[in-house]
N, C-alpha and C positions, 0 to 999 in steps of 0.2 A: 504494500500500500504506500502510496506517495502522499506526502504532506506538502501542500502548496500554500504559501503565504504571499499574497499580493495585497499589499495595503492592509485593509481591515478584513479582507475576505480570507477564509480558510476553507480549502476544498480538499475533500477526501475522495480520491478516485482510484479505481482498481484497473490495472493494465493487464490484459490477458496476452499471453504469448502462445504460439503454436506449440503443441506438444511434439516431442521428437518422434519420428517414425522408427520405432523399434519393435520388431515382432515379438520380443520377449516382454515388452512393457504391457502391463495390465491396466495402466492408468487410463481412465476414460473409457474403458470397455465394460460392457455389461457382464455381470457375473453369470457364468454358465459353463457348458462344456468347452474345454480348450483342446484343440486338435493341432498337432504338429506333424508334418510330413517330412520324412527324411528319405532321400533317394540314394540308391546304390547302383552303379553301372555294372552290368554283367555282359561279358563278351559272348559272341556266338560260339566261340570255341569252348567256353565253359558250359553253355547249354547243351551242345552236342556231346561233350564229354559225360555230363550227368545222364543224358538220355541213353547213351551207349552202355553206361554202367548199369542203369535200370534194366535195360534189355538183357544184359548178361546175367544179372541176378535172377530175372524171371526165367530165362532159359536154364540156368543152373538149378533153380528150384524144381522146374518141370523134370529135368533129368534125374534129380534125386528122387522125385516122387514116382516117376514111371520111366525107367531107363529103356525099356523096349519100345517106347513110343517113337524115339528117334529112328530106330531101325525100320519101323513100319513106314514112317514118313519118307525116309530115304529110298525105300523099296518102291513106294508109289511114284516118287519123282523119277526114278530110273525107268520104271515101266512106261511113264508118259513120254519120256525123252526118246526111248528106243521104240520106234513105231512097230507094232506087231504085224501090221499089214505088209511091211516090206520084207520080202523073203530074201534069203541070201542068194547070191548069184550062182547059177548052175555053171557047169563046166563050159557049156555052149555060149553062155552070156559073157564070158570073160575074154572074148575074142574081138578083134577089130578087123575091118575089111576096107579095101579101096573102093571109093565111089567115083573117083576121077583120076585118070592117069594121062599125062602129056609128056612127051619126050622120054628121056632115059631115066628110069626109076628102077633101083635095085633094092633087094631085101637080103639081110643076113639074119638067119634065124638064131635064136639064143644059144642053141647047142651045135651050131655049124660054124665052119671057118671060111666058107666061100660065099660070095655074093651071087644071087640069082636074079634074073630079070623078073620084075613084079608084073602080075596080071590081076584081073578082077577076081579071080578065084583064090588068090593067095590070102590065107587067113593069118592075121598077125596076133602073136601072143605077147605077154609081158616080157620085156627084155629084148625083143626083136629090134633090129636097127634098120632104118630106111635111109637110102642115099639117092639124091637126085643129081643129074648132070646139070651143066650150065643152062641147058634149055629145058630141063625137066620140071615137072610140077605134079604134086600128088595131093589128094584129099582123102582122108580116111574117116570112118565113122565106127562107133562101137555098135556091135550087134546086140539089140535088146529084144528079147521075146516079150510079147504082150503079157501083162500080169494075169495070172489065173485066179479066179475068185470062185 
């Protein structure tokens, strides 16, 4: 409170000042619930690490409870991956044959030491070698029998 004396007059006046802005200050606030929020930064690396740890704990618990469950699941996955409708190749399906021959084309069979002239009836096996001359050209295809159902 300030006292003013000017001549014969005496004035009492109150000067208000702005209260400081301080979040911890309770002065001038209504009494009631007080909420404070604190933030903590978490990296993606930490979140992924905790998620992987949780998944590992869950799978470990399942393994301890039912160890044969993993064998059954792996068997089902391998059954789905290996297509049962695809039959292994027969001996006749492992061959290739010429569909186009131009110029000089020779074949050396896997168990032979001499080169023979290729023709359309020559069946090629795994390991056979094909040699074309400078003017030669050859196209081969694998013999595939239609699937039996």
